[in-house]
C-alpha positions as CSV (number, residue, x, y, z in Angstrom):
1,X,122.7,60.9,95.9
2,X,119.0,60.5,95.3
3,X,116.8,59.0,98.1
4,X,116.8,55.5,96.7
5,X,120.6,55.3,96.4
6,X,121.0,56.8,99.9
7,X,118.6,54.1,101.2
8,X,120.4,51.1,99.6
9,X,123.8,52.5,100.5
10,X,122.8,52.6,104.1
11,X,121.1,49.2,104.2
12,X,124.0,47.5,102.5
13,X,126.5,48.9,105.0
14,X,124.5,47.9,108.1
15,X,123.5,44.4,106.9
16,X,126.8,42.8,108.2
17,X,126.1,44.4,111.6
18,X,122.8,42.5,111.8
19,X,120.5,45.5,111.4
20,X,119.0,44.2,108.2
21,X,118.4,40.5,107.5
22,X,120.3,39.3,104.5
23,X,117.2,38.0,102.8
24,X,115.5,41.3,103.2
25,X,118.5,43.2,101.8
26,X,118.6,40.9,98.8
27,X,114.9,41.6,98.1
28,X,115.5,45.3,98.5
29,X,118.4,45.1,96.0
30,X,116.1,43.3,93.5
31,X,113.5,46.0,94.0
32,X,116.2,48.6,93.5
33,X,117.4,47.0,90.2
34,X,113.9,46.7,88.8
35,X,112.9,50.2,89.8
36,X,116.1,51.8,88.4
37,X,116.1,49.8,85.2
38,X,112.4,50.5,84.5
39,X,112.6,54.2,85.3
40,X,115.7,54.7,83.3
41,X,114.3,52.8,80.3
42,X,111.1,54.9,80.4
43,X,112.5,58.3,81.5
44,X,116.3,58.4,81.0
45,X,118.4,60.5,83.3
46,X,115.9,63.3,84.2
47,X,114.2,64.8,87.1
48,X,111.2,62.6,86.4
49,X,113.6,59.6,86.9
50,X,114.6,61.0,90.3
51,X,111.0,61.6,91.3
52,X,110.1,58.0,90.5
53,X,113.1,56.6,92.5
54,X,112.2,58.9,95.4
55,X,108.7,57.4,95.5
56,X,110.2,53.9,95.4
57,X,112.5,54.8,98.3
58,X,109.7,56.2,100.5
59,X,107.6,53.1,99.6
60,X,110.4,50.8,100.8
61,X,110.7,52.8,104.1
62,X,106.9,52.3,104.7
63,X,107.3,48.6,103.9
64,X,110.1,48.3,106.4
65,X,107.9,50.0,109.0
66,X,105.1,47.5,108.3
67,X,107.5,44.6,108.7
68,X,109.0,46.0,111.9
69,X,105.8,47.2,113.5
70,X,103.0,45.0,112.3
71,X,104.7,41.8,111.2
72,X,107.7,42.1,113.5
73,X,109.9,40.5,110.9
74,X,112.5,43.3,110.9
75,X,114.0,45.3,113.7
76,X,112.6,48.8,114.4
77,X,116.2,50.0,114.3
78,X,116.3,49.3,110.6
79,X,113.2,51.4,110.0
80,X,114.7,54.3,112.1
81,X,118.0,54.0,110.2
82,X,116.2,54.2,106.8
83,X,113.9,57.0,108.0
84,X,116.9,59.0,109.1
85,X,118.8,58.3,105.9
86,X,115.9,59.1,103.5
87,X,113.5,61.5,105.3
88,X,115.2,63.2,108.2
89,X,118.6,64.0,106.7
90,X,116.9,64.4,103.3
91,X,114.6,67.2,104.6
92,X,117.4,69.7,104.2
93,X,116.2,70.9,100.8
94,X,112.7,71.4,102.2
95,X,114.2,73.3,105.1
96,X,115.7,75.8,102.6
97,X,112.4,76.2,100.9
98,X,110.5,76.8,104.2
99,X,113.1,79.2,105.5
100,X,112.8,81.2,102.2
101,X,109.1,81.8,102.9
102,X,109.9,84.0,105.9
103,X,113.3,85.5,105.1
104,X,116.3,85.5,102.8
105,X,118.2,82.2,102.8
106,X,121.9,82.7,103.8
107,X,124.4,82.1,101.0
108,X,125.7,78.6,100.1
109,X,129.0,79.1,102.0
110,X,127.3,80.0,105.3
111,X,126.9,77.3,108.0
112,X,123.5,78.9,108.9
113,X,122.0,78.1,105.5
114,X,119.4,75.5,106.6
115,X,120.7,72.9,104.1
116,X,124.2,73.2,105.5
117,X,123.1,73.3,109.1
118,X,120.8,70.3,108.5
119,X,123.8,68.2,107.3
120,X,126.2,69.2,110.2
121,X,126.7,66.1,112.4
122,X,125.9,67.8,115.7
123,X,122.6,69.2,114.5
124,X,121.9,65.7,113.0
125,X,122.6,64.2,116.4
126,X,119.9,66.4,117.9
127,X,117.4,65.6,115.2
128,X,118.2,61.9,115.6
129,X,117.6,62.1,119.4
130,X,114.2,63.7,118.9
131,X,113.2,61.1,116.3
132,X,114.4,58.1,118.4
133,X,112.4,59.4,121.4
134,X,109.3,60.4,119.5
135,X,108.7,57.7,116.8
136,X,108.1,54.7,119.1
137,X,105.7,56.8,121.2
138,X,103.8,58.0,118.1
139,X,103.5,54.4,116.8
140,X,102.2,53.2,120.2
141,X,99.7,56.1,120.2
142,X,98.5,55.1,116.7
143,X,98.2,51.5,118.0
144,X,95.8,52.6,120.7
145,X,93.8,54.7,118.3
146,X,93.4,51.9,115.8
147,X,92.3,49.6,118.6
148,X,89.7,52.0,119.8
149,X,88.4,52.8,116.3
150,X,88.6,49.3,114.7
151,X,89.2,46.9,117.5
152,X,92.4,45.8,115.8
153,X,95.3,45.3,118.2
154,X,98.7,46.2,116.9
155,X,101.9,45.2,118.7
156,X,103.2,47.8,121.2
157,X,106.7,48.9,120.9
158,X,109.2,48.9,123.7
159,X,112.6,50.0,122.3
160,X,115.8,50.7,124.2
161,X,116.7,54.3,123.6
162,X,120.5,53.9,123.1
163,X,120.4,51.2,120.4
164,X,117.6,53.0,118.7
165,X,119.4,56.4,118.8
166,X,122.6,54.8,117.5
167,X,120.8,53.2,114.6
168,X,119.0,56.5,113.8
169,X,122.2,58.6,113.9
170,X,124.1,56.0,111.9
171,X,121.5,56.4,109.1
172,X,121.8,60.1,109.3
173,X,125.6,60.1,109.1
174,X,125.6,57.7,106.2
175,X,123.5,60.2,104.3
176,X,125.9,63.0,105.2
177,X,129.1,61.0,104.4
178,X,127.6,59.7,101.1
179,X,126.9,63.3,99.9
180,X,130.4,64.5,101.0
181,X,132.0,61.6,99.0
182,X,129.9,61.6,95.9
183,X,129.9,65.3,95.1
184,X,131.4,68.5,96.2
185,X,129.2,69.3,99.2
186,X,131.0,70.9,102.1
187,X,130.1,69.7,105.6
188,X,130.6,71.9,108.7
189,X,131.9,68.9,110.7
190,X,132.1,70.5,114.2
191,X,129.8,73.4,113.9
192,X,129.1,75.4,116.1
193,X,132.5,74.7,117.8
194,X,134.4,75.2,114.5
195,X,133.7,76.6,111.1
196,X,136.1,74.3,109.3
197,X,134.2,72.8,106.4
198,X,135.1,70.6,103.5
199,X,133.8,67.6,101.6
200,X,135.6,64.3,101.3
201,X,135.3,64.8,97.6
202,X,137.4,68.0,98.0
203,X,140.1,66.3,100.0
204,X,140.4,63.5,97.5
205,X,140.7,66.0,94.6
206,X,144.5,66.8,94.4
207,X,143.7,69.2,91.6
208,X,142.0,71.5,94.1
209,X,144.2,71.0,97.2
210,X,147.6,70.4,95.6
211,X,150.2,71.9,97.9
212,X,152.8,72.5,95.2
213,X,155.5,71.7,97.8
214,X,158.7,70.2,96.5
215,X,158.9,68.0,99.5
216,X,155.4,66.8,98.9
217,X,154.7,66.8,95.1
218,X,151.4,65.0,95.4
219,X,150.0,67.6,97.8
220,X,148.8,67.3,101.3
221,X,145.3,66.2,100.3
222,X,145.9,62.5,101.0
223,X,147.2,63.2,104.5
224,X,144.0,65.1,105.2
225,X,141.8,62.5,103.6
226,X,143.3,59.5,105.6
227,X,142.3,60.7,109.1
228,X,138.9,61.8,107.8
229,X,138.2,58.3,106.5
230,X,139.6,56.8,109.7
231,X,137.2,59.0,111.7
232,X,134.3,58.0,109.5
233,X,135.1,54.3,109.8
234,X,135.6,54.6,113.6
235,X,132.2,56.3,114.0
236,X,130.6,53.6,111.8
237,X,132.1,50.8,113.9
238,X,131.1,52.4,117.2
239,X,127.5,53.1,116.1
240,X,127.2,49.5,114.8
241,X,128.3,48.3,118.2
242,X,125.9,50.6,120.1
243,X,123.0,49.7,117.9
244,X,123.1,46.1,119.2
245,X,120.7,45.1,122.0
């Protein structure tokens, strides 16, 4: 998925949980439709199209920050979820490029390749914890600097760490799950405790995992996919619950 689709996918899923006001979600959907239709009409399906939608996605994230921090018309948790979905989880490609500046990037089937490591859920939890702890403090520091420089008083942020972390990690996992479903990108789900890796796309593709067992002519793929989806749904429900105040 590109950044804009990741963003809307996440926002739509968390709206029923109350993390995004329905009116705001409707406006984001309208913005999405206009941006995608306009970029497609002008550029077609191309890397230029992706670049335009990426710019729109980051602009939306900044608008949500403005609404949450300055106007206080959206929860800070929504900004953290969107930030994690678009920027923090999406930084995996940049991590590959930075790593390549210093040494050879591990092969695509290695869990130590930065892109793969970045998308492993436990590493994502660590990144989410750092972000949930640091971002409110950085915003409060910026508020004090703006007040000293311009005399403009911005609202201070006092966020509960558990709901904020849950919202941040939920956004991160929605990015990982969306990639694992929409294309064949393996996730090292329990790394470093296990090197078992697969994409949900893989598990749903009976052509790849067909067991060719007379007792199970459709293959075992569906039996593997079902618990994977249940785990995903359970984590989603738990994080929605924890993200409440």
